[in-house]
N, C-alpha and C positions, 0 to 999 in steps of 0.2 A: 905644633904642643898647644900656644896659644889658645886657638882655635877649640881644640880638643877639652881646655879645661874649662869655657866658657860654655861648649856646648853641656859638659856635666851638669853646671849650674843651672842652666836654664832648665836641664832635666828637671832637675830637682825642684825648679820653682814650679815645671808645670804639670808636678805631679800630684794629684789630689790626693790627699791622704796621707801626707808628708808633714806639712807643716815646717813653719821657721824651726823649732823646737826639737826637732826630729830628723831633719836635715842636718842641722849642725850637728846632732850627735854621731852622726853618722858621717861627719868629717872630719871629727876629732877622731873617728875610730877608723877611718881610710888614712888620712894624712896628707890623701891627695883625693880630689874631684873628680879626677877621672878614674882612678883606682874603684869608683863605686860601680860604676858600669864595665867593668873589666872582668868580663866572667870568670876567670881564672883567680884572679887577688878575691871577688865575692866570694865563689865559694868557699877560697880559703879562711876571710875574717869572719864571717856569720856562720858562726857555729849550733844556734838553735835552730833547729829543722823549720818550726811554726813560724819563726822571725823571718828567716831564709825566704818560705814558700808565700808569703804575704807579702814580702819588700820585691819580689818577683812578678806575682799579680801586677801590684802596684806600678812597677817599672814598663808591665806590657803597654799598660793603660795610655801612658805619654804617645801624647799626637806631635809625629816628629815632623810635620810640615809647618807646625808652631813654630819648632826649633828653627828651623832651616827661614822661615820667614823672617824672627825675631833676628838672628844671625846678619841676615841681609840687610834689613834695616837701619843695625846697630854700627855695620860698614859705612853704610848709605850715608848716614847721619852726622859719622866721626862722634858720634858716641865713646866715650871711657869706661871702663868700669875694674872691679877691683875685688876681688873674693875676701872673706875673712879670713881666710888660710893664708893670704900676702902678708907678707911683714910688714908693709906699707898702708895697710887697712887702718881707717882711724883708731888709735889707742884705747879713747876715751870712750868709744860705743862698742868697742869691742870687751868691755869689761860687762855690759849688758849680757844678761842670759838669754831675752830673745832681739839680739841684735839680727839685724836683715844678712843672708849667706850671703851676698851680692851686692854693691852699690853701682849703678849706672851714674854718670856723671859730664857734666861739662865746665873745662876753667879748673882753676890750680888747686890741687887735693889739697898741698900744703900748708893753705889756708887754716888749715883743722891742728895744725903745729904752734897755734899760737894762743894765748889766753882765748880761751870761748866761753861767751854766754848769750843764752837766749831770750829773745824778748818777747811777748804772745802778748796775746788780747783780743776784744771785742773788735767784729767789725763796723761796730758804728759807734767809732770812736768819738770821742767830745774834744772840746778846744782846751781843756784841761790836761787829758789825753796825748795832747800832740805835745804840749809843752814840757810836759813829766817826759816824753822822749826825746825831746832836744836837749834839757838838761842833762839828762843821764847820760845819751851819750858823749856831748861836750863835757862832762866831767870824768867820765873814762878813758875818751882818747888818748888823756897821755901813756896810758898804759899800754896802747895799739892792740887793743882784743879785734878779734873777730866776732861780728855779731851773726848770729843765728835766727832765721824766721822760716815762717811759711807760707809769705809772698800772697797772703790772702786780702782780702779788703782791710779796711783801718789802720790797726794797730802795726801788721806785718808789711804793707807795703808803705807804712810811714817810715818804718825803721829800715827799711834798706834805703830811702830816699836820703835819712838824715846818717845812715852811715857811711853811703858814697859820697853824700854832702862832704864829711868828715873826713875824707880817701881813707875808711878803714875796710878791712877787710867784710866781704857780703856774701854771706851764705845763707840760698833760698835749698828748701828740702820740699819736693813736690808731692802731691797724692792723686798724682797721674803719673804716665809714662813719658818719656819726651815723643809722643807720636801727638800728644795733646797739653799744649800749655793750660793751664787751667789758675785763674782766668783770662779769657783771652785779651780781655783787654789792658793785662799788665806785659802781654808777649815784649813790648818795649824793654820791658825791664829785664826779663828773661836774657833776651838779646845783648841786653850791657853785660849781664852778669858772664855767659861766656866768654866773655872776652877781658873782664875787669872784677871776676868774683870766682864763687864756684855754683852752681847746681848740683842738687844729686837727688835720686832715689832709688828704691827698691823696689820697683813695677817696671813692668816689660810690655808690649803693645797687645798682648794677648791679656794684659790683665783688666776686666771690664770696669768701667768708672762707676764709681759706689762710693758714697756716701761714710763707708765702714773704712774705708781706704785712707781717707784723710784723718780719721780717728787713729788708726792705725802710724801715720805717718809722725803724730806727736809724741809717739816713743823715740825714733830717729833725732827730732829736736830737742827732746831733752837727751839721750843720749851720749849729742855730742858734746856738751858744754857741763862745766864745772856746775854754772849757777841756772837758774831759770827765774827772769822776772816778769809776773804778771800786771801788766797794764792797766786795765780795764775787763772787768767781765761780770754779766750778768749771772745769775745764782747759777745757772745749766748753762755754763760759757762750754764753747768745745776746747778753748784755752784751759781751762780746770783740768783735763785732764792732760797735758803736757807737763803741771805741773802735779799733779801724783806720780805720774812716770817717773819725773826727776825724786822728787822723796821717794820713791820705791828703788831707784837704784843710788840714793845714799847723797845725792848732789845736794846742793842748795838751794833755796826757793823762798822767791820774796816775793809779796805782793803790794802794791801801792794803795793805801787806804784811800777814802772818800767819804762823801755824804753817805749816812746809810737810808737817806730815801731817794738816790741817783739808782736808778736802776744797772748800771753798768761799772757800780762801784759793790755790790752786794755778793758777785761771785770774790772777787779779792776779800772782801772784810770775812766771807764765810770761811775762806783758809786760812786767816789770821783767826781767827776764833776757835777754829775747830785743831790750831796748831800744825796744819800742812804746810804753812809758810811764816815767813818772818817780817811783821810789819818794816815795810822801807822807808823812812824817814830821813836817812842820810843815805846819799848816794856813795860815800867815800867808805861807806859801811862794806859792799862788796868784795871793794880792792881789800880792804884790811881783812876779811873772813876768806877771802881766797891769796892772800899771803902773798900779792901784788908790789913789786917792789917798785915803790913812786919816785918820780924823778923829776918832777915838776919843782923850780922855784917858786913858794907862794908868794914871796915879798916882791915879784915882777908881775905888772899889770899886763894882760896886751889890750893895746889902744885898738880902738875900732878901725875897719877898714873905712878906709875912703872911697869912694865910688867913681873909677875915672872910665867918664863913658866913651874915651877913644877907644877901652878895649871892647867894647862890644860890636854887634855888627850894627845896620842900621836899622833895621826892625828892631831890636833889642833895646834899643837906646830910644824909639819911640814910647815904649811898652814902660821903660825907667822914668820916662822924662812925666808921663801921663800919673806915674802913682807916687811922685815927690810929694812928701807932705798929706798925702790921704789913702784911704782906702775902699777899695774902687770894687764893684762886682761884673765879673767879665764882659757883661754883657756892656756895660760902663767904655770899660776900655776898647771894645771894639770900636764901639761908635769913634772913641776920642782919637785911636791908632787907624782909624779906617782901614783893618786890618783883616782881612779873609778868617772866619774862626778856626777853621783846621790848622792856616797858620800861625795864629795868635795861639792856641793851645798847644803845640810844638814848642813854640819859642817861650811859652810860661813853663812847661815842662824842665827845661834847659836850664832856665833862670833859676827855676824852684832846687833843682837837683843841685845849681852851683853857690847853693846859698846865699842868693840874690832879694831873691821875694820869700814871702811867705804866705801858703794857702789858707784861707780860714773857712769856717762852714760856710755854706748855701753861695760858694764859688766867688767869695769873696777875695780879695788878693792885696800886700801892702808889700813895701819894700821891708828888708831885715833890720 
């Protein structure tokens, strides 16, 4: 029965001329995905003869070989899926009229049952953007939110790193299918999320990679969350579409202000000027607007952690020691530690994920 239902969802996705909105209408009308392709049920349910004839013609054009290949790919790669008629389909996303009819995922779908916020922004993030992501996630940590992003360069991937460092739920919404992680250089982060977070997409392997898929993907990022925060964006940045989607869904939208002369602050300032986003100047504002219960004792101060070198590997100790009281370029670290660059990069990534070091612009590093 599960395979039959999956096959029906895939047929709808592969059927040119249906689209998300019409597919959802059909599902709501039939109540079961498999009934749409049951000849007897179809004849009884669709009364209008013109509509019936048109749908039959569209269904006949479906390439069944694509469907069979996709099912094989899903099973072979242990990909999970959930249809919009399933009661466990993400509730916030289901509220959106253009929500995907089926989601393919790896990881823990229950992460979407927490306080969800999306953090998006430019691929060319500044030091200011990094600092604000760090402060935002650190401030919201006490509410144990799930942080949603798109795993692109810049703001997205740094949001993922800070989310994992703070041991919060991390969700990546892909603009591709599981047949191709994009960008490829982030494959190690996707693999981490398979075990320690959630990756999801609406796309199948028969969807051809195209820029518009990433823009369509942004509606899912917005739809999964009660609030979307735009960290930095150019005046025509792609992350602005996520903010627009969020506003259309009636969700909270925040934009981080910056200098009017900074290229990647202009998009945020434009959203604020057009009343499409609230000016984000106090991170507590988000929790207050979303009525999250505050559980921290503000009178308590958290002491700074003391680095215990015994807890690090020999290689990590070399890196930490050479970074004490100074900021170094990766090439300088390689020279001082006498480490192969591939080994150095791997250890720097783990130290950064664990909150021990901070990466700066120009491949500079320092202890946190």
